[in-house]
C-alpha positions as CSV (number, residue, x, y, z in Angstrom):
1,M,92.3,48.1,97.7
2,Y,95.7,47.3,95.9
3,P,98.5,49.3,95.9
4,H,98.2,50.1,92.6
5,Q,95.1,51.3,92.7
6,V,95.4,53.5,95.7
7,L,98.3,54.6,93.7
8,M,96.5,55.4,90.5
9,E,93.9,57.3,92.4
10,E,96.5,59.7,94.4
11,Q,98.2,59.9,91.2
12,N,94.2,61.0,89.3
13,L,95.9,58.6,86.9
14,K,94.1,56.2,84.4
15,K,95.0,53.0,82.2
16,E,95.3,55.2,79.0
17,D,97.8,57.5,81.5
18,L,100.4,54.9,81.8
19,S,103.4,53.5,80.4
20,N,102.6,50.3,77.9
21,D,104.8,48.1,80.3
22,A,102.7,49.5,83.7
23,Q,99.4,48.8,81.3
24,N,101.2,45.3,80.6
25,Y,101.4,44.8,84.5
26,L,98.0,46.5,85.0
27,T,96.7,43.4,82.7
28,D,98.3,40.9,83.8
29,F,97.5,41.3,87.5
30,N,94.1,42.2,86.1
31,H,94.0,38.4,84.8
32,Y,95.3,37.2,87.7
33,L,92.7,38.6,89.9
34,R,89.8,37.2,86.9
35,A,91.6,34.0,87.6
36,I,90.8,34.2,91.4
37,G,87.6,35.3,90.8
38,L,86.7,32.2,88.4
39,K,88.0,30.0,90.7
40,Q,85.7,31.9,93.5
41,A,82.6,31.4,91.2
42,R,83.0,27.7,90.5
43,A,83.9,27.1,94.3
44,E,80.7,29.4,95.1
45,K,78.5,27.1,92.2
46,A,79.4,24.1,93.6
47,G,78.6,24.9,96.9
48,K,82.3,25.1,98.4
49,P,83.4,27.7,100.6
50,F,86.0,29.9,98.9
51,E,89.0,31.4,100.2
52,I,91.7,33.4,98.7
53,S,94.9,31.0,100.1
54,P,97.9,33.5,101.4
55,K,100.2,32.3,98.3
56,E,97.5,33.7,95.7
57,S,96.9,36.6,98.1
58,A,100.6,37.0,97.9
59,K,100.8,37.0,94.1
60,A,98.4,39.2,93.2
61,N,99.8,41.8,95.9
62,R,103.5,41.0,94.2
63,L,101.4,42.1,90.8
64,S,99.8,45.3,92.1
65,K,103.5,45.8,93.6
66,S,105.2,45.6,90.2
67,V,102.6,48.1,89.0
68,C,103.7,50.4,91.3
69,V,107.2,50.1,90.7
70,Q,107.0,51.0,86.7
71,V,104.4,53.8,87.5
72,Y,107.1,55.2,89.7
73,Q,109.8,54.5,87.7
74,D,107.7,56.2,85.1
75,L,107.1,59.2,87.1
76,N,110.7,59.2,87.8
77,V,111.7,59.7,84.3
78,V,108.5,61.7,83.7
79,Q,110.6,63.9,86.4
80,Q,113.4,63.9,85.3
81,Q,113.6,64.6,81.5
82,E,110.8,67.7,83.3
83,N,114.1,68.4,85.3
84,L,116.4,68.0,82.0
85,E,113.9,70.6,79.9
86,K,113.5,72.6,82.9
87,E,118.1,72.8,82.9
88,K,118.0,73.2,79.4
89,A,115.8,76.1,79.4
90,D,117.1,77.7,82.5
91,A,120.7,77.3,80.4
92,K,119.3,78.7,77.1
93,R,118.1,81.2,79.4
94,A,120.9,82.0,81.0
95,E,122.7,81.4,77.5
96,A,120.6,84.2,76.1
97,E,120.9,86.6,79.2
98,E,124.8,86.7,78.5
99,L,124.8,87.0,74.9
100,A,122.3,89.9,76.0
101,R,124.6,91.3,78.4
102,Q,127.4,90.6,75.9
103,Q,125.8,92.4,73.2
104,Q,125.3,95.5,75.7
105,E,128.5,95.9,76.9
106,S,129.8,95.4,73.3
107,E,127.2,98.1,71.8
108,A,128.6,100.3,75.3
109,K,131.7,100.4,73.9
110,L,131.1,100.8,70.5
111,I,129.1,104.0,71.6
112,E,131.9,105.0,73.8
113,E,134.7,104.1,71.1
114,A,132.4,106.2,68.5
115,E,132.1,108.9,71.4
116,A,135.6,109.0,71.9
117,A,136.3,108.8,68.3
118,K,134.3,111.9,67.5
119,A,135.8,114.0,70.6
120,A,139.0,113.4,69.1
121,E,137.6,114.4,65.8
122,K,136.5,117.7,67.3
123,Q,139.3,118.3,69.4
124,K,141.3,117.8,66.1
125,E,138.9,120.4,64.6
126,E,139.5,122.7,67.5
127,E,143.2,122.6,66.7
128,I,143.3,122.8,63.2
129,R,140.9,125.7,64.0
130,E,143.0,127.1,66.8
131,K,145.7,126.7,64.1
132,E,144.3,128.7,61.1
133,E,143.3,131.3,63.5
134,N,146.8,131.7,64.9
135,E,147.9,131.7,61.1
136,L,145.4,134.3,60.6
137,L,146.3,136.3,63.8
138,L,150.3,135.7,62.3
139,Q,149.6,136.9,59.0
140,Q,147.5,140.0,60.7
141,Q,150.4,140.8,62.6
142,Q,152.8,140.8,59.7
143,Q,150.3,142.8,57.7
144,E,150.4,145.0,60.1
145,E,154.0,145.5,60.3
146,E,154.4,145.5,57.0
147,E,151.9,148.7,56.8
148,E,153.9,149.9,59.9
149,R,156.9,149.6,57.7
150,I,155.5,151.2,55.0
151,Q,154.4,153.5,56.8
152,K,157.7,154.5,58.4
153,E,159.5,154.5,55.3
154,E,157.0,156.9,54.0
155,E,157.0,159.3,56.7
156,R,160.9,158.8,56.5
157,A,160.9,159.3,53.3
158,R,158.5,162.7,53.1
159,E,160.7,163.5,56.4
160,A,163.6,163.7,54.1
161,E,161.9,164.8,51.3
162,A,161.0,167.8,53.6
163,E,165.2,167.7,54.9
164,R,165.9,167.7,51.4
165,K,163.5,170.5,50.2
166,R,164.2,172.8,53.2
167,K,167.9,172.5,52.7
168,E,167.0,173.7,49.2
169,D,165.2,176.5,50.2
170,E,168.1,177.0,52.8
171,D,170.6,176.9,49.7
172,V,168.5,178.7,47.7
173,G,167.4,181.1,49.7
174,V,170.9,181.8,51.4
175,G,172.7,181.9,47.6
176,F,169.9,184.4,47.2
177,F,170.4,186.7,50.0
178,F,174.4,186.7,49.6
């Protein structure tokens, strides 16, 4: 077996699986092998012994090796393409993961900002409520103080009226007895 036949068997390759260049090299090899086969058939038909010359054997091996070289190049190209596609897929996946991470961070930041704004609004509402309560308490205190003042004034007025009546009664009573 020639080297390209071993390689094709190991890689489970058929002629149709090969690139155009590899198929051309294989065709050249097959044509050369067929030419040697025709030479052998003519020699046997003429009754002469036939032996492949070392030069012909070396050329057949060179043609077989050229098929091998092309197949290896094609396999390398395919492998490189697969590696490139894998790298692209990995890069896209990494980019997608990075975008997802950034989006999660952004969403977390927005949620945090929304919660902070909500807390600030709640605190502001609490401050407003406390201020209103303080104002209401202050108004109640002022109202109570006003009511106390009014009660004291009324009390003083009653006391003054009572004092005035007592003085009148005393004046009226004293003058009456004299």
